[in-house]
Phi, psi and omega in degrees: 000123179279177188294324181293317178297320177302313179296320185290331178295319182291326176295322178297327180278327193248000184088196188299320188244149180300128175279121177289333185266109167111295191283325181236135182293158177295331180292322183293325181277352181287156177299122185291147177292153185303142182285153179278335180234148179296334185260021180285094185291333179298329176303306181296324178294321177288326176296327181300336177290348177286356186246151182268008178295131183305140189293349181258011183238151177240124183257113178242035184235037178298330180301343175256300181224131173283153175275109183287142175291163182306318182302326176289310180298316178296319181300312182292316180292324179294318178290325174302312178299317184299315181304309183289334180278338189241017180302315179294340179279344186280127184233022177067005180282156183287346181284341180268140175306142180285140182247352173222161174250157176127345186235350175247155191280351174059049190293321181303307182295316185289334175291322177291327175290316180299325179288324184296321181252003169072067176205189178264153181307315182285008176256004184248128173234151183262132178234192179259341181185175178297319183303317178302318180294316176304317185286325170308316182286313180298320182279338191262345177270137180283121176227151176263152171309134182091343177294144187259137174244116188258124177222180177273169175268016182240019180295139170284150178307325180290346176263350187241324192300329177300321181287327175293318175302314180295324179296312187294320189275324191239359178080014171294164181240127175264121176245143181252136167265121182284128174258120187294148175291335176262034181304135179218000186214124176304326182305328181296325180291310180306311180297322179296316180292317182304315182293328182280340182287137176230174176302338179275353181292118181252330182227130167248123184226135183203163175278132175303314177225127185293148186285322189278311186258348178075030181277122172277118178275146176292075187302320185293318185289320173299321177295315177300319178304312180292319183298322182297332184253015185050048180254139177290128185243136184226134182236128177271110186259020183305321181260007188252312190287122186104335172271313176231167174292131179236126174234106190288333178294315180296316177301311175092008185289158175287331182210153180206129179228156180197165179252104180295344182285004173263251184293340177274356169067027180278170176301150179286135182097039174227147179208161182227141177230122176255132169226129182301139188304322187289338184255001185292333180295341184279343186252121174278142169287116188259002163241123194233128164226208192313308191261021181308330184251015182271110184260004181290325182255027176055250190291350177301331181288344175276352179261020184263065179234030171088187186297133169216186199272107174307321185294327177292321180292327176291328176288324174302315181302314182295326181292323177295316175303317179300308182292326177293326182295318177288317179105126177303323178298312184292322177299310182299320178299319183289315180301314180296317181297314181295315182294320174299319175301318178291313185293320179297318177298316179291326179296341182266000184252126181298147180075352175277138182249124173270128180251357177254137183294156173261353180298134188294341177276351188250357184211150175224263185265345182263134173227127175252136181199168175205178179243129181305128179080008180235130182291143184296331181284335175290318175300318174305309185292325179291322178298322181288311184293326182270329190229355183066037180254121183262115173236180171252139192241019183223130356281334171243166182286136170242119183246117186254114180270130180224184187294344178266010179250162179217174184292330178295321176294325180287323177293326174291326171301312184293327174303308178296317179297316177305313183295320183289325182290338178277339188283000000 
């Protein structure tokens, strides 16, 4: 019996979700020890039990929302209960546990985030999502009419719209760099940006990994290009942190923002904004509460947007601990191996069109593809109906491989695609 059949047998016995009591031992459900070999599939099989995804289903839509492990879900729900049970005991003193977020600097959590992306505590601020971080930057930086903001033609709406508002309201100019559909060389991206920069270019902003096609842009090289010309550089890391290793110091960008609720597997409604300490004075806080002008703690002044959910922050901390325990290097290696397996298999099927590059520097866990003559939503629905495989299907299929996926699920994907390509 293969792993997929084993999952389905458990599902038939225990209902839609895995039962902790009886069918699976506590040892099997425990967090697995680090594998001795990189190709140890049993490690990832055991790690799969850390998630609440029904055992007979495969989730490949991490590019939209990550599946939080049980420790994250438990942390959030326990804290929600704690807040409601202890409201009367809370007297605002620092000796008592905090019951709401928005007024304290959250130094322990921010330090863990800083360690994960390799920067200093005072360079990390907490937001609610990547879009919020982008808007802090677009609305907070001073630009003159005619100043140019250079971006790609593959921006997510959450990475672009704030700049469009600024252009319409203040007369700045948004320019696009075209990323070719048949991209096969990272140099082509660098050359396209270099050709598009003019003396009026004041900001360069781009996704570390594009949302639709999963293209990894050569972030460090693009940032260096901007730095040489004294241009403010911003990286949208919504699809990167948790999928690949991210070192913002090594990349060198002036700002970097992301949504931990995707690849970092954190609760939905959490975000992070990094601004290099030397550049923070250039950005105005455009949401303001008590500490909006407090420059002592760097990014704390960008966390002044009123009350938000303390329980979600505790879940974010649990997610960082979870992913740190596995290790960003091990996660990236796993994600890349799964993505490469899928792309290789798809490239061998007639009528399949790959929209994600196969160059190893340009792709990791996201693959976008389709079948000639078949709507993406139809392919999406057939994968679900035939094998209970969940992808995103409009306009073409986007399949996001993460640590709760395995090669058996990918082979079943290829089986369905093969059959549909013959029909």
